C-alpha positions as CSV (number, residue, x, y, z in Angstrom):
1,M,118.4,103.3,171.6
2,T,120.7,103.5,168.5
3,T,120.9,100.5,166.4
4,P,124.5,99.0,166.4
5,P,126.0,97.3,163.5
6,P,125.2,93.5,163.1
7,G,126.9,91.3,165.7
8,Y,127.2,94.2,168.3
9,R,125.1,95.3,171.3
10,L,125.6,98.7,173.1
11,R,124.8,99.1,176.8
12,I,125.5,101.4,179.8
13,A,129.0,100.3,181.5
14,Q,128.8,98.4,184.5
15,P,131.5,98.2,187.2
16,D,132.3,94.6,186.2
17,D,133.4,95.9,182.8
18,A,136.3,97.6,184.2
19,G,138.8,94.9,183.5
20,A,137.7,94.4,179.7
21,M,137.7,98.2,179.2
22,R,141.4,98.4,180.8
23,E,142.3,95.8,178.1
24,V,140.8,97.5,175.3
25,W,142.2,100.9,176.4
26,R,145.9,99.4,176.8
27,S,145.5,97.6,173.4
28,V,144.8,100.9,171.6
29,L,147.5,102.7,173.7
30,C,150.0,99.8,172.4
31,E,149.2,100.9,169.0
32,G,151.1,104.1,169.6
33,R,149.1,106.2,167.0
34,W,145.9,107.4,168.6
35,F,146.6,108.8,172.1
36,A,149.3,110.9,173.6
37,S,149.8,108.5,176.7
38,R,152.1,105.5,176.1
39,P,151.3,102.1,177.6
40,D,154.1,102.3,180.2
41,E,152.6,105.7,181.2
42,Q,149.1,104.2,182.2
43,N,149.3,101.7,184.8
44,A,146.1,101.8,186.5
45,S,145.1,98.3,188.1
46,A,141.6,96.8,187.2
47,A,140.6,97.9,190.7
48,E,141.7,101.6,190.0
49,V,139.7,101.5,186.6
50,R,136.7,100.1,188.4
51,A,136.8,102.7,191.0
52,G,137.0,105.5,188.4
53,L,134.2,103.9,186.2
54,V,131.9,103.7,189.4
55,S,132.6,107.2,190.2
56,R,131.8,108.2,186.6
57,L,128.7,106.3,186.5
58,R,127.4,108.4,189.6
59,Q,128.0,111.7,188.2
60,P,124.9,113.2,186.4
61,N,127.2,114.9,183.8
62,S,129.0,111.7,183.0
63,L,128.3,108.6,180.8
64,V,130.1,105.3,179.9
65,L,128.6,103.3,177.0
66,T,130.0,99.9,176.1
67,A,130.0,97.9,172.8
68,W,130.0,94.1,172.9
69,S,130.4,91.4,170.3
70,G,129.2,88.3,172.2
71,A,131.1,88.3,175.4
72,R,133.9,90.3,173.9
73,L,134.2,94.2,174.7
74,A,134.6,95.9,171.3
75,G,134.8,99.3,172.4
76,F,133.3,102.2,174.5
77,V,132.6,105.9,174.7
78,S,133.2,107.9,177.7
79,I,132.0,111.3,178.6
80,R,133.6,112.7,181.7
81,G,131.6,115.7,183.0
82,E,133.7,118.6,184.4
83,P,133.8,118.8,188.2
84,L,133.7,122.5,188.5
85,Q,130.2,123.9,188.9
86,R,131.0,126.6,186.2
87,M,131.8,123.9,184.0
88,A,129.5,121.1,184.9
89,H,127.6,121.5,181.6
90,V,130.7,120.5,179.7
91,G,131.8,116.7,179.1
92,R,135.0,115.6,177.7
93,L,134.4,112.7,175.1
94,E,136.7,109.8,174.4
95,I,136.2,106.7,172.1
96,L,138.2,103.6,172.2
97,L,137.7,100.7,169.7
98,A,139.5,97.6,169.5
99,A,141.4,97.5,166.0
100,Q,139.5,94.5,164.7
101,D,136.1,96.4,165.4
102,R,137.0,99.7,163.4
103,G,135.7,100.7,160.0
104,R,132.4,98.7,160.8
105,G,130.2,101.6,161.9
106,L,130.5,100.8,165.5
107,G,132.1,104.2,166.3
108,T,129.4,106.1,164.7
109,A,126.8,104.0,166.8
110,L,128.4,104.5,170.0
111,L,128.7,108.4,169.4
112,A,125.1,108.8,168.2
113,E,123.8,107.0,171.4
114,A,126.1,108.9,173.6
115,L,124.9,112.3,172.0
116,A,121.2,111.0,172.4
117,R,121.7,110.1,176.1
118,A,123.7,113.4,176.5
119,A,120.7,115.4,175.1
120,R,118.1,113.4,177.1
121,G,120.0,113.8,180.5
122,G,119.6,117.5,180.5
123,V,122.8,118.3,182.3
124,L,125.3,118.3,179.6
125,Q,125.2,121.3,177.1
126,K,128.7,121.0,175.3
127,L,130.8,118.0,174.5
128,T,134.6,118.5,173.8
129,L,137.2,116.4,172.7
130,A,140.9,116.4,171.5
131,V,142.2,114.3,168.5
132,F,145.5,114.1,166.8
133,A,145.2,116.6,163.8
134,D,146.4,113.7,161.4
135,N,143.6,111.3,162.7
136,A,141.5,111.7,159.5
137,A,139.0,108.8,160.3
138,A,138.3,109.8,163.7
139,I,138.1,113.7,162.7
140,A,135.6,112.6,159.8
141,L,133.5,110.8,162.3
142,Y,133.3,113.7,164.8
143,R,132.5,116.2,161.9
144,R,129.7,113.8,160.5
145,A,128.3,114.1,164.1
146,G,128.4,117.8,164.3
147,F,131.7,118.4,166.0
148,V,133.5,121.5,164.8
149,E,137.1,122.7,165.4
150,E,137.5,125.2,168.2
151,G,141.3,125.1,168.1
152,R,144.6,123.6,167.5
153,R,147.7,123.0,169.6
154,V,150.5,123.0,167.2
155,G,153.5,120.7,167.8
156,E,151.8,119.6,171.2
157,Y,153.2,116.1,171.2
158,R,156.7,115.0,170.5
159,M,156.7,111.4,169.2
160,E,159.4,108.8,169.7
161,D,160.9,109.5,166.2
162,G,161.3,113.1,167.1
163,S,158.5,114.4,164.9
164,L,155.8,116.7,166.2
165,R,152.0,116.0,166.0
166,D,149.2,118.7,166.6
167,D,146.3,118.2,168.7
168,L,142.8,119.4,167.1
169,L,140.1,120.6,169.9
170,M,136.6,119.9,168.7
171,A,133.4,120.6,170.3
172,R,129.6,120.1,169.7
173,W,126.5,121.8,171.6
174,V,124.2,119.0,172.8
175,G,120.6,119.0,171.8
């Protein structure tokens, strides 16, 4: 297992983590900077998040790891395997960290552990992700982990102020 930064521990998500995951997810969405979704567009209940988590944990091509600081969820990484047979070797990666836990190496630890588990799992061969093209910190993290740019969707998102943001598509082969 990857060694997390001091004061944190990593573990596979459990169904009872769904409520805490929902809260971290909503707090990140409320920042309005990192994801295309706005908080009012994502209204999944804790029960719905739990059902999705339980489903994902049963999939051989999916993974959810959590990071904890004591009893507080600091963040998580999710790999959602594609359901189509011809794409079952591909997983979509997403990392969410609470604002106070960024910049401490936690994202690096979560990503390293997710990559190691994906390689050991033997099902996933490729991980993909989408990130705003101006999210320099996230892009640097992904590049350090071996992700490369596969494409860019120019002007994909219109922000509240009318500005357009590009979506950077990145991927990494597993193993």
